[in-house]
C-alpha positions as CSV (number, residue, x, y, z in Angstrom):
1,M,0.0,0.0,0.0
2,Q,1.4,3.4,-1.0
3,R,1.7,6.0,1.7
4,I,0.6,9.6,1.0
5,K,3.3,12.0,2.1
6,G,1.4,15.2,1.2
7,Y,-0.7,16.8,-1.5
8,H,-0.3,19.4,-4.2
9,A,-3.2,21.5,-5.4
10,H,-2.6,23.4,-8.6
11,I,-4.8,26.4,-9.3
12,Y,-5.1,27.1,-13.0
13,Y,-5.7,30.6,-14.3
14,D,-5.1,33.0,-17.2
15,A,-4.4,36.7,-17.5
16,Q,-8.0,37.6,-16.7
17,T,-8.3,35.4,-13.6
18,M,-4.7,35.7,-12.3
19,E,-5.6,38.1,-9.4
20,Q,-8.6,35.9,-8.5
21,A,-6.2,32.9,-8.3
22,R,-3.7,34.9,-6.3
23,A,-6.3,35.9,-3.8
24,L,-7.5,32.3,-3.5
25,C,-4.0,30.9,-3.0
26,E,-3.1,33.6,-0.5
27,E,-6.3,33.0,1.5
28,A,-5.5,29.2,1.6
29,A,-2.0,29.9,2.8
30,R,-3.4,32.3,5.5
31,L,-6.2,30.0,6.7
32,F,-4.5,26.6,6.6
33,G,-0.8,27.3,6.6
34,V,-0.3,25.6,3.2
35,S,2.8,26.5,1.3
36,M,2.0,28.7,-1.7
37,G,4.3,28.5,-4.8
38,R,5.0,31.1,-7.5
39,M,2.3,32.5,-9.7
40,H,3.5,31.1,-13.1
41,Q,2.6,33.0,-16.2
42,K,3.4,30.1,-18.5
43,P,2.8,26.4,-18.4
44,V,5.2,24.6,-16.0
45,G,5.9,20.9,-15.7
46,P,3.0,18.8,-16.9
47,H,0.5,21.6,-16.5
48,P,-1.1,23.0,-19.7
49,D,-2.1,26.4,-18.2
50,W,-0.6,29.1,-15.9
51,S,-0.8,27.8,-12.3
52,C,0.1,28.3,-8.7
53,Q,0.9,25.3,-6.4
54,L,-0.4,24.8,-2.9
55,A,1.5,22.1,-1.0
56,F,0.3,20.7,2.3
57,E,0.4,17.7,4.6
58,P,-2.1,14.8,4.2
59,E,-3.9,15.7,7.4
60,L,-5.1,18.9,5.8
61,V,-6.8,17.4,2.7
62,G,-10.1,17.1,4.6
63,V,-10.3,20.8,5.1
64,V,-8.4,22.2,2.0
65,L,-10.2,20.1,-0.6
66,P,-13.8,21.1,0.4
67,W,-12.7,24.7,1.0
68,L,-11.2,24.9,-2.6
69,A,-14.4,23.3,-3.9
70,L,-16.5,26.0,-2.3
71,Y,-14.3,29.1,-3.0
72,R,-12.6,28.4,-6.4
73,K,-15.4,30.4,-8.1
74,G,-14.9,28.8,-11.5
75,L,-11.2,28.3,-11.4
76,V,-9.9,24.9,-12.4
77,V,-8.1,23.0,-9.5
78,F,-6.0,19.9,-10.1
79,M,-5.1,18.1,-6.8
80,H,-3.0,15.0,-6.4
81,P,-1.3,13.1,-3.6
82,L,2.5,12.7,-3.2
83,T,3.2,9.0,-3.0
84,G,6.6,9.0,-4.7
85,D,5.2,7.7,-8.1
86,E,4.7,11.0,-10.0
87,L,3.2,9.4,-13.1
88,A,0.5,7.6,-11.0
89,D,0.0,10.6,-8.8
90,H,-0.8,12.9,-11.8
91,R,-2.6,10.3,-13.9
92,D,-4.3,7.7,-11.7
93,H,-4.8,9.6,-8.4
94,A,-5.9,13.0,-9.8
95,I,-8.7,15.0,-8.2
96,W,-10.2,17.6,-10.6
97,M,-12.5,20.5,-9.8
98,G,-13.8,22.1,-12.9
99,A,-12.8,21.1,-16.4
100,I,-10.2,18.3,-16.8
101,R,-7.2,19.7,-18.6
102,P,-4.8,17.6,-20.7
103,L,-1.5,17.1,-18.7
104,D,1.8,16.4,-20.4
105,L,2.6,13.2,-18.6
106,A,5.6,12.4,-20.9
107,I,7.9,14.1,-18.5
108,F,7.2,11.3,-16.0
109,E,7.7,8.4,-18.3
110,D,11.1,6.7,-18.7
């Protein structure tokens, strides 16, 4: 059985929704103590859109996930566990809120 070491929530946005996304991420960091990454203005890693990463411990998923579901206000959120198997985490264990976006999983394949 794989152990979940943490979670990443990637908030997707564009030029029009960047400030909305920033406010959401900053509020999550303030409320829950999650680690907020940079506000990328280009696709990074497997992500097809601009994004900001929230990183947090597994114990917080029960509060962060429903909070994001309620307050994302139309933003797409991609969440996944951190098990050590990045391909499976992004492909098989994904949690999407909003439209499912095509990830570039080739970066995880050998």
